[in-house]
Biopython code that builds the backbone (N, CA, C, O; Angstrom):
import numpy as np
from Bio.PDB.StructureBuilder import StructureBuilder

atoms = [
    (1, "MET", "N", (0.899, -1.186, 0.004)),
    (1, "MET", "CA", (-0.004, -0.031, -0.004)),
    (1, "MET", "C", (0.890, 1.223, 0.018)),
    (1, "MET", "O", (1.677, 1.422, 0.944)),
    (2, "GLU", "N", (0.746, 2.093, -1.063)),
    (2, "GLU", "CA", (1.555, 3.270, -1.160)),
    (2, "GLU", "C", (1.420, 4.280, -0.004)),
    (2, "GLU", "O", (2.411, 4.869, 0.427)),
    (3, "GLY", "N", (0.234, 4.467, 0.473)),
    (3, "GLY", "CA", (0.010, 5.394, 1.552)),
    (3, "GLY", "C", (0.749, 4.982, 2.779)),
    (3, "GLY", "O", (1.371, 5.804, 3.452)),
    (4, "ARG", "N", (0.683, 3.666, 3.087)),
    (4, "ARG", "CA", (1.305, 3.151, 4.279)),
    (4, "ARG", "C", (2.860, 3.335, 4.231)),
    (4, "ARG", "O", (3.482, 3.655, 5.244)),
    (5, "ARG", "N", (3.443, 3.132, 3.070)),
    (5, "ARG", "CA", (4.851, 3.367, 2.950)),
    (5, "ARG", "C", (5.278, 4.802, 3.206)),
    (5, "ARG", "O", (6.268, 5.070, 3.887)),
    (6, "GLU", "N", (4.486, 5.731, 2.631)),
    (6, "GLU", "CA", (4.707, 7.131, 2.848)),
    (6, "GLU", "C", (4.596, 7.501, 4.308)),
    (6, "GLU", "O", (5.352, 8.340, 4.799)),
    (7, "ILE", "N", (3.633, 6.866, 5.027)),
    (7, "ILE", "CA", (3.473, 7.244, 6.444)),
    (7, "ILE", "C", (4.692, 6.695, 7.195)),
    (7, "ILE", "O", (5.216, 7.364, 8.086)),
    (8, "GLU", "N", (5.129, 5.537, 6.861)),
    (8, "GLU", "CA", (6.317, 4.914, 7.580)),
    (8, "GLU", "C", (7.517, 5.802, 7.268)),
    (8, "GLU", "O", (8.304, 6.072, 8.175)),
    (9, "ASP", "N", (7.699, 6.268, 6.038)),
    (9, "ASP", "CA", (8.894, 7.139, 5.644)),
    (9, "ASP", "C", (8.752, 8.492, 6.466)),
    (9, "ASP", "O", (9.738, 9.014, 6.984)),
    (10, "THR", "N", (7.573, 8.993, 6.552)),
    (10, "THR", "CA", (7.368, 10.196, 7.312)),
    (10, "THR", "C", (7.642, 10.017, 8.763)),
    (10, "THR", "O", (8.258, 10.860, 9.415)),
    (11, "LEU", "N", (7.186, 8.927, 9.255)),
    (11, "LEU", "CA", (7.508, 8.555, 10.731)),
    (11, "LEU", "C", (8.990, 8.482, 10.968)),
    (11, "LEU", "O", (9.491, 9.031, 11.949)),
    (12, "ARG", "N", (9.694, 7.824, 10.099)),
    (12, "ARG", "CA", (11.125, 7.727, 10.226)),
    (12, "ARG", "C", (11.789, 9.124, 10.189)),
    (12, "ARG", "O", (12.677, 9.410, 10.992)),
    (13, "ALA", "N", (11.360, 9.976, 9.266)),
    (13, "ALA", "CA", (11.899, 11.331, 9.155)),
    (13, "ALA", "C", (11.619, 12.136, 10.433)),
    (13, "ALA", "O", (12.485, 12.877, 10.898)),
    (14, "VAL", "N", (10.474, 12.000, 10.970)),
    (14, "VAL", "CA", (10.137, 12.660, 12.255)),
    (14, "VAL", "C", (10.985, 12.175, 13.381)),
    (14, "VAL", "O", (11.520, 12.958, 14.165)),
    (15, "LEU", "N", (11.106, 10.864, 13.460)),
    (15, "LEU", "CA", (12.006, 10.319, 14.532)),
    (15, "LEU", "C", (13.403, 10.822, 14.407)),
    (15, "LEU", "O", (14.040, 11.151, 15.407)),
    (16, "ARG", "N", (13.923, 10.893, 13.130)),
    (16, "ARG", "CA", (15.256, 11.471, 12.924)),
    (16, "ARG", "C", (15.341, 12.887, 13.326)),
    (16, "ARG", "O", (16.266, 13.257, 14.049)),
    (17, "ASP", "N", (14.415, 13.721, 12.895)),
    (17, "ASP", "CA", (14.408, 15.172, 13.173)),
    (17, "ASP", "C", (14.217, 15.536, 14.609)),
    (17, "ASP", "O", (14.915, 16.389, 15.157)),
    (18, "VAL", "N", (13.223, 14.852, 15.237)),
    (18, "VAL", "CA", (12.858, 15.241, 16.585)),
    (18, "VAL", "C", (13.849, 14.676, 17.586)),
    (18, "VAL", "O", (14.242, 15.368, 18.526)),
    (19, "LEU", "N", (14.269, 13.393, 17.392)),
    (19, "LEU", "CA", (15.174, 12.745, 18.397)),
    (19, "LEU", "C", (16.594, 12.854, 18.033)),
    (19, "LEU", "O", (17.439, 12.494, 18.853)),
    (20, "GLY", "N", (16.958, 13.337, 16.829)),
    (20, "GLY", "CA", (18.299, 13.462, 16.472)),
    (20, "GLY", "C", (19.043, 12.153, 16.252)),
    (20, "GLY", "O", (20.245, 12.057, 16.498)),
    (21, "ILE", "N", (18.318, 11.158, 15.792)),
    (21, "ILE", "CA", (18.979, 9.865, 15.537)),
    (21, "ILE", "C", (19.418, 9.790, 14.093)),
    (21, "ILE", "O", (18.899, 10.500, 13.231)),
    (22, "SER", "N", (20.352, 8.948, 13.848)),
    (22, "SER", "CA", (20.932, 8.867, 12.450)),
    (22, "SER", "C", (19.960, 8.310, 11.470)),
    (22, "SER", "O", (19.084, 7.512, 11.804)),
    (23, "PRO", "N", (20.125, 8.736, 10.270)),
    (23, "PRO", "CA", (19.244, 8.229, 9.227)),
    (23, "PRO", "C", (19.353, 6.671, 9.078)),
    (23, "PRO", "O", (18.346, 6.008, 8.831)),
    (24, "ALA", "N", (20.546, 6.114, 9.226)),
    (24, "ALA", "CA", (20.799, 4.714, 9.130)),
    (24, "ALA", "C", (19.965, 4.045, 10.289)),
    (24, "ALA", "O", (19.251, 3.069, 10.058)),
    (25, "ARG", "N", (20.070, 4.560, 11.449)),
    (25, "ARG", "CA", (19.332, 3.942, 12.609)),
    (25, "ARG", "C", (17.849, 3.937, 12.343)),
    (25, "ARG", "O", (17.178, 2.919, 12.510)),
    (26, "ALA", "N", (17.345, 5.066, 11.933)),
    (26, "ALA", "CA", (15.892, 5.207, 11.563)),
    (26, "ALA", "C", (15.460, 4.295, 10.515)),
    (26, "ALA", "O", (14.390, 3.695, 10.605)),
    (27, "ALA", "N", (16.282, 4.161, 9.481)),
    (27, "ALA", "CA", (15.960, 3.272, 8.347)),
    (27, "ALA", "C", (15.830, 1.825, 8.781)),
    (27, "ALA", "O", (15.093, 1.052, 8.168)),
    (28, "ALA", "N", (16.524, 1.465, 9.806)),
    (28, "ALA", "CA", (16.478, 0.013, 10.350)),
    (28, "ALA", "C", (15.243, -0.344, 11.079)),
    (28, "ALA", "O", (14.936, -1.517, 11.291)),
    (29, "PHE", "N", (14.483, 0.738, 11.493)),
    (29, "PHE", "CA", (13.278, 0.460, 12.325)),
    (29, "PHE", "C", (12.298, -0.352, 11.462)),
    (29, "PHE", "O", (12.082, -0.044, 10.290)),
    (30, "ASP", "N", (11.703, -1.410, 12.077)),
    (30, "ASP", "CA", (10.621, -2.167, 11.473)),
    (30, "ASP", "C", (9.455, -2.156, 12.407)),
    (30, "ASP", "O", (9.478, -1.458, 13.421)),
    (31, "GLY", "N", (8.415, -2.925, 12.088)),
    (31, "GLY", "CA", (7.198, -2.927, 12.863)),
    (31, "GLY", "C", (7.428, -3.341, 14.289)),
    (31, "GLY", "O", (6.673, -2.908, 15.159)),
    (32, "LEU", "N", (8.446, -4.172, 14.596)),
    (32, "LEU", "CA", (8.672, -4.684, 15.989)),
    (32, "LEU", "C", (9.723, -3.875, 16.776)),
    (32, "LEU", "O", (10.029, -4.185, 17.927)),
    (33, "THR", "N", (10.269, -2.826, 16.120)),
    (33, "THR", "CA", (11.312, -1.996, 16.862)),
    (33, "THR", "C", (10.625, -1.250, 17.974)),
    (33, "THR", "O", (9.710, -0.457, 17.749)),
    (34, "PRO", "N", (11.103, -1.530, 19.235)),
    (34, "PRO", "CA", (10.547, -0.903, 20.379)),
    (34, "PRO", "C", (10.859, 0.592, 20.403)),
    (34, "PRO", "O", (11.970, 0.963, 20.025)),
    (35, "LEU", "N", (9.974, 1.448, 20.813)),
    (35, "LEU", "CA", (10.197, 2.908, 20.876)),
    (35, "LEU", "C", (10.260, 3.403, 22.320)),
    (35, "LEU", "O", (11.323, 3.431, 22.941)),
    (36, "PHE", "N", (9.112, 3.786, 22.826)),
    (36, "PHE", "CA", (9.068, 4.349, 24.188)),
    (36, "PHE", "C", (9.473, 3.459, 25.210)),
    (36, "PHE", "O", (8.926, 2.362, 25.323)),
    (37, "GLY", "N", (10.431, 3.849, 26.008)),
    (37, "GLY", "CA", (11.027, 2.936, 26.993)),
    (37, "GLY", "C", (12.273, 2.252, 26.456)),
    (37, "GLY", "O", (13.048, 1.704, 27.240)),
    (38, "ALA", "N", (12.489, 2.264, 25.169)),
    (38, "ALA", "CA", (13.600, 1.565, 24.643)),
    (38, "ALA", "C", (14.567, 2.493, 24.022)),
    (38, "ALA", "O", (15.762, 2.197, 24.008)),
    (39, "LEU", "N", (14.113, 3.648, 23.483)),
    (39, "LEU", "CA", (14.999, 4.650, 22.908)),
    (39, "LEU", "C", (15.226, 5.692, 23.941)),
    (39, "LEU", "O", (14.259, 6.357, 24.313)),
    (40, "PRO", "N", (16.412, 5.904, 24.446)),
    (40, "PRO", "CA", (16.700, 6.854, 25.401)),
    (40, "PRO", "C", (16.302, 8.318, 24.969)),
    (40, "PRO", "O", (15.944, 9.154, 25.798)),
    (41, "GLU", "N", (16.385, 8.564, 23.665)),
    (41, "GLU", "CA", (16.085, 9.859, 23.131)),
    (41, "GLU", "C", (14.552, 10.160, 23.261)),
    (41, "GLU", "O", (14.140, 11.318, 23.343)),
    (42, "LEU", "N", (13.754, 9.104, 23.277)),
    (42, "LEU", "CA", (12.264, 9.250, 23.290)),
    (42, "LEU", "C", (11.801, 9.245, 24.704)),
    (42, "LEU", "O", (11.261, 8.255, 25.197)),
    (43, "ASP", "N", (12.022, 10.402, 25.388)),
    (43, "ASP", "CA", (11.471, 10.554, 26.805)),
    (43, "ASP", "C", (10.115, 11.279, 26.696)),
    (43, "ASP", "O", (9.625, 11.613, 25.618)),
    (44, "SER", "N", (9.540, 11.499, 27.916)),
    (44, "SER", "CA", (8.232, 12.108, 27.937)),
    (44, "SER", "C", (8.234, 13.469, 27.283)),
    (44, "SER", "O", (7.228, 13.821, 26.667)),
    (45, "MET", "N", (9.248, 14.233, 27.367)),
    (45, "MET", "CA", (9.323, 15.551, 26.710)),
    (45, "MET", "C", (9.354, 15.461, 25.226)),
    (45, "MET", "O", (8.747, 16.262, 24.517)),
    (46, "ALA", "N", (10.072, 14.470, 24.761)),
    (46, "ALA", "CA", (10.225, 14.292, 23.292)),
    (46, "ALA", "C", (8.889, 13.817, 22.640)),
    (46, "ALA", "O", (8.628, 14.069, 21.463)),
    (47, "VAL", "N", (8.078, 13.135, 23.443)),
    (47, "VAL", "CA", (6.860, 12.585, 22.963)),
    (47, "VAL", "C", (5.999, 13.715, 22.354)),
    (47, "VAL", "O", (5.481, 13.620, 21.241)),
    (48, "ALA", "N", (5.886, 14.774, 23.148)),
    (48, "ALA", "CA", (5.061, 15.893, 22.669)),
    (48, "ALA", "C", (5.560, 16.475, 21.351)),
    (48, "ALA", "O", (4.735, 16.769, 20.486)),
    (49, "GLY", "N", (6.837, 16.655, 21.153)),
    (49, "GLY", "CA", (7.428, 17.102, 19.940)),
    (49, "GLY", "C", (7.184, 16.166, 18.791)),
    (49, "GLY", "O", (6.886, 16.551, 17.661)),
    (50, "LEU", "N", (7.332, 14.898, 19.154)),
    (50, "LEU", "CA", (7.224, 13.905, 18.043)),
    (50, "LEU", "C", (5.728, 13.872, 17.562)),
    (50, "LEU", "O", (5.497, 13.788, 16.356)),
    (51, "LEU", "N", (4.737, 13.936, 18.451)),
    (51, "LEU", "CA", (3.390, 13.893, 18.091)),
    (51, "LEU", "C", (2.943, 15.127, 17.326)),
    (51, "LEU", "O", (2.163, 15.050, 16.377)),
    (52, "THR", "N", (3.468, 16.277, 17.772)),
    (52, "THR", "CA", (3.161, 17.501, 17.107)),
    (52, "THR", "C", (3.689, 17.514, 15.628)),
    (52, "THR", "O", (3.004, 17.957, 14.706)),
    (53, "GLU", "N", (4.933, 17.007, 15.462)),
    (53, "GLU", "CA", (5.494, 16.921, 14.126)),
    (53, "GLU", "C", (4.686, 15.987, 13.249)),
    (53, "GLU", "O", (4.420, 16.295, 12.087)),
    (54, "LEU", "N", (4.275, 14.795, 13.825)),
    (54, "LEU", "CA", (3.466, 13.907, 13.057)),
    (54, "LEU", "C", (2.133, 14.551, 12.639)),
    (54, "LEU", "O", (1.682, 14.335, 11.514)),
    (55, "GLU", "N", (1.516, 15.312, 13.493)),
    (55, "GLU", "CA", (0.302, 15.976, 13.131)),
    (55, "GLU", "C", (0.548, 16.961, 11.988)),
    (55, "GLU", "O", (-0.228, 17.022, 11.034)),
    (56, "ASP", "N", (1.629, 17.728, 12.091)),
    (56, "ASP", "CA", (1.940, 18.707, 11.030)),
    (56, "ASP", "C", (2.263, 18.061, 9.701)),
    (56, "ASP", "O", (1.775, 18.487, 8.654)),
    (57, "ARG", "N", (3.070, 17.055, 9.750)),
    (57, "ARG", "CA", (3.555, 16.464, 8.477)),
    (57, "ARG", "C", (2.489, 15.614, 7.804)),
    (57, "ARG", "O", (2.435, 15.556, 6.575)),
    (58, "LEU", "N", (1.649, 14.959, 8.577)),
    (58, "LEU", "CA", (0.638, 14.093, 8.007)),
    (58, "LEU", "C", (-0.717, 14.645, 7.929)),
    (58, "LEU", "O", (-1.634, 14.060, 7.353)),
    (59, "GLY", "N", (-0.838, 15.822, 8.538)),
    (59, "GLY", "CA", (-2.137, 16.523, 8.459)),
    (59, "GLY", "C", (-3.311, 15.784, 9.222)),
    (59, "GLY", "O", (-4.467, 15.694, 8.809)),
    (60, "ILE", "N", (-2.834, 15.290, 10.361)),
    (60, "ILE", "CA", (-3.801, 14.506, 11.258)),
    (60, "ILE", "C", (-3.933, 15.241, 12.564)),
    (60, "ILE", "O", (-3.177, 16.167, 12.857)),
    (61, "VAL", "N", (-4.877, 14.828, 13.322)),
    (61, "VAL", "CA", (-5.069, 15.312, 14.697)),
    (61, "VAL", "C", (-4.969, 14.156, 15.635)),
    (61, "VAL", "O", (-5.739, 13.203, 15.518)),
    (62, "ILE", "N", (-4.040, 14.202, 16.571)),
    (62, "ILE", "CA", (-3.801, 13.109, 17.549)),
    (62, "ILE", "C", (-4.487, 13.563, 18.831)),
    (62, "ILE", "O", (-4.112, 14.541, 19.477)),
    (63, "ASP", "N", (-5.553, 12.759, 19.167)),
    (63, "ASP", "CA", (-6.331, 13.039, 20.428)),
    (63, "ASP", "C", (-5.511, 12.624, 21.610)),
    (63, "ASP", "O", (-4.884, 11.565, 21.656)),
    (64, "ASP", "N", (-5.555, 13.567, 22.616)),
    (64, "ASP", "CA", (-4.852, 13.206, 23.895)),
    (64, "ASP", "C", (-5.238, 11.921, 24.475)),
    (64, "ASP", "O", (-4.395, 11.202, 25.012)),
    (65, "ASP", "N", (-6.520, 11.584, 24.392)),
    (65, "ASP", "CA", (-6.984, 10.275, 24.883)),
    (65, "ASP", "C", (-6.429, 9.099, 24.250)),
    (65, "ASP", "O", (-6.492, 8.004, 24.810)),
    (66, "ASP", "N", (-5.841, 9.270, 23.016)),
    (66, "ASP", "CA", (-5.298, 8.129, 22.264)),
    (66, "ASP", "C", (-3.774, 7.870, 22.673)),
    (66, "ASP", "O", (-3.198, 6.821, 22.386)),
    (67, "VAL", "N", (-3.192, 8.891, 23.348)),
    (67, "VAL", "CA", (-1.753, 8.727, 23.577)),
    (67, "VAL", "C", (-1.552, 7.850, 24.829)),
    (67, "VAL", "O", (-1.981, 8.196, 25.930)),
    (68, "ASP", "N", (-0.899, 6.730, 24.623)),
    (68, "ASP", "CA", (-0.609, 5.834, 25.706)),
    (68, "ASP", "C", (0.650, 4.966, 25.328)),
    (68, "ASP", "O", (1.233, 5.046, 24.246)),
    (69, "ALA", "N", (0.987, 4.136, 26.353)),
    (69, "ALA", "CA", (2.180, 3.344, 26.159)),
    (69, "ALA", "C", (1.952, 2.358, 24.959)),
    (69, "ALA", "O", (2.929, 2.109, 24.252)),
    (70, "ASN", "N", (0.818, 1.812, 24.690)),
    (70, "ASN", "CA", (0.596, 0.943, 23.591)),
    (70, "ASN", "C", (0.863, 1.639, 22.230)),
    (70, "ASN", "O", (1.560, 1.109, 21.365)),
    (71, "MET", "N", (0.326, 2.746, 22.095)),
    (71, "MET", "CA", (0.518, 3.548, 20.842)),
    (71, "MET", "C", (1.993, 3.808, 20.560)),
    (71, "MET", "O", (2.405, 3.804, 19.399)),
    (72, "LEU", "N", (2.770, 4.026, 21.562)),
    (72, "LEU", "CA", (4.225, 4.323, 21.367)),
    (72, "LEU", "C", (5.074, 3.155, 21.640)),
    (72, "LEU", "O", (6.295, 3.305, 21.669)),
    (73, "ALA", "N", (4.547, 2.021, 21.841)),
    (73, "ALA", "CA", (5.402, 0.843, 22.193)),
    (73, "ALA", "C", (6.403, 0.439, 21.069)),
    (73, "ALA", "O", (7.580, 0.188, 21.326)),
    (74, "THR", "N", (5.871, 0.387, 19.787)),
    (74, "THR", "CA", (6.789, 0.072, 18.742)),
    (74, "THR", "C", (6.636, 0.916, 17.567)),
    (74, "THR", "O", (5.648, 1.640, 17.442)),
    (75, "PHE", "N", (7.590, 0.857, 16.676)),
    (75, "PHE", "CA", (7.417, 1.628, 15.406)),
    (75, "PHE", "C", (6.186, 1.255, 14.737)),
    (75, "PHE", "O", (5.471, 2.131, 14.250)),
    (76, "GLY", "N", (5.862, -0.051, 14.669)),
    (76, "GLY", "CA", (4.624, -0.523, 13.989)),
    (76, "GLY", "C", (3.382, -0.051, 14.632)),
    (76, "GLY", "O", (2.428, 0.274, 13.926)),
    (77, "ALA", "N", (3.320, 0.012, 15.954)),
    (77, "ALA", "CA", (2.152, 0.494, 16.630)),
    (77, "ALA", "C", (1.935, 1.896, 16.327)),
    (77, "ALA", "O", (0.783, 2.273, 16.111)),
    (78, "LEU", "N", (2.963, 2.764, 16.284)),
    (78, "LEU", "CA", (2.775, 4.174, 16.004)),
    (78, "LEU", "C", (2.434, 4.354, 14.547)),
    (78, "LEU", "O", (1.615, 5.207, 14.205)),
    (79, "ALA", "N", (3.046, 3.569, 13.677)),
    (79, "ALA", "CA", (2.742, 3.683, 12.216)),
    (79, "ALA", "C", (1.270, 3.267, 11.971)),
    (79, "ALA", "O", (0.565, 3.874, 11.164)),
    (80, "ASN", "N", (0.839, 2.233, 12.679)),
    (80, "ASN", "CA", (-0.547, 1.812, 12.505)),
    (80, "ASN", "C", (-1.550, 2.909, 12.964)),
    (80, "ASN", "O", (-2.566, 3.148, 12.310)),
    (81, "TYR", "N", (-1.240, 3.552, 14.084)),
    (81, "TYR", "CA", (-2.065, 4.647, 14.547)),
    (81, "TYR", "C", (-2.063, 5.800, 13.562)),
    (81, "TYR", "O", (-3.123, 6.325, 13.224)),
    (82, "ALA", "N", (-0.920, 6.192, 13.109)),
    (82, "ALA", "CA", (-0.827, 7.282, 12.133)),
    (82, "ALA", "C", (-1.561, 6.894, 10.831)),
    (82, "ALA", "O", (-2.263, 7.722, 10.250)),
    (83, "ALA", "N", (-1.402, 5.658, 10.381)),
    (83, "ALA", "CA", (-2.063, 5.260, 9.167)),
    (83, "ALA", "C", (-3.589, 5.288, 9.338)),
    (83, "ALA", "O", (-4.298, 5.677, 8.411)),
    (84, "ALA", "N", (-4.090, 4.895, 10.471)),
    (84, "ALA", "CA", (-5.475, 4.867, 10.675)),
    (84, "ALA", "C", (-6.057, 6.268, 10.674)),
    (84, "ALA", "O", (-7.181, 6.488, 10.223)),
    (85, "LYS", "N", (-5.265, 7.232, 11.195)),
    (85, "LYS", "CA", (-5.701, 8.649, 11.167)),
    (85, "LYS", "C", (-5.561, 9.241, 9.757)),
    (85, "LYS", "O", (-6.439, 9.993, 9.336)),
    (86, "ALA", "N", (-4.526, 8.940, 9.039)),
    (86, "ALA", "CA", (-4.249, 9.620, 7.826)),
    (86, "ALA", "C", (-5.003, 8.992, 6.644)),
    (86, "ALA", "O", (-5.358, 9.724, 5.720)),
    (87, "LEU", "N", (-5.248, 7.766, 6.625)),
    (87, "LEU", "CA", (-5.832, 7.092, 5.500)),
    (87, "LEU", "C", (-7.383, 6.957, 5.609)),
    (87, "LEU", "O", (-7.936, 5.933, 5.208)),
    (88, "VAL", "N", (-8.031, 7.917, 6.113)),
    (88, "VAL", "CA", (-9.453, 7.956, 6.190)),
    (88, "VAL", "C", (-10.069, 8.611, 5.059)),
    (88, "VAL", "O", (-11.294, 8.714, 4.998)),
]
sb = StructureBuilder()
sb.init_structure("model")
sb.init_model(0)
sb.init_chain("A")
sb.init_seg("    ")
for serial, (resi, resn, name, xyz) in enumerate(atoms, 1):
    if name == "N":
        sb.init_residue(resn, " ", resi, " ")
    sb.init_atom(name, np.array(xyz, "f"), 0.0, 1.0, " ", f" {name:<3s}", serial, name[0])
structure = sb.get_structure()
């Protein structure tokens, strides 16, 4: 699915830009790559910046009630959430 790939590419770009991780590291992320709690760069302060950037770049609105540990657990979980919001 073309839209899904674009969302994952955008998510990788946001992770690079907001967290300052290398392009190679971000490119290696797959659906099972753990995020929150596993990436030292992704602390509670960085989450707000990450979600704001995702909203801006994907043109979505992330509801505060949706933000939880499950949504941010893995790259795949966050990509699934973003895709559900963006591909409506």
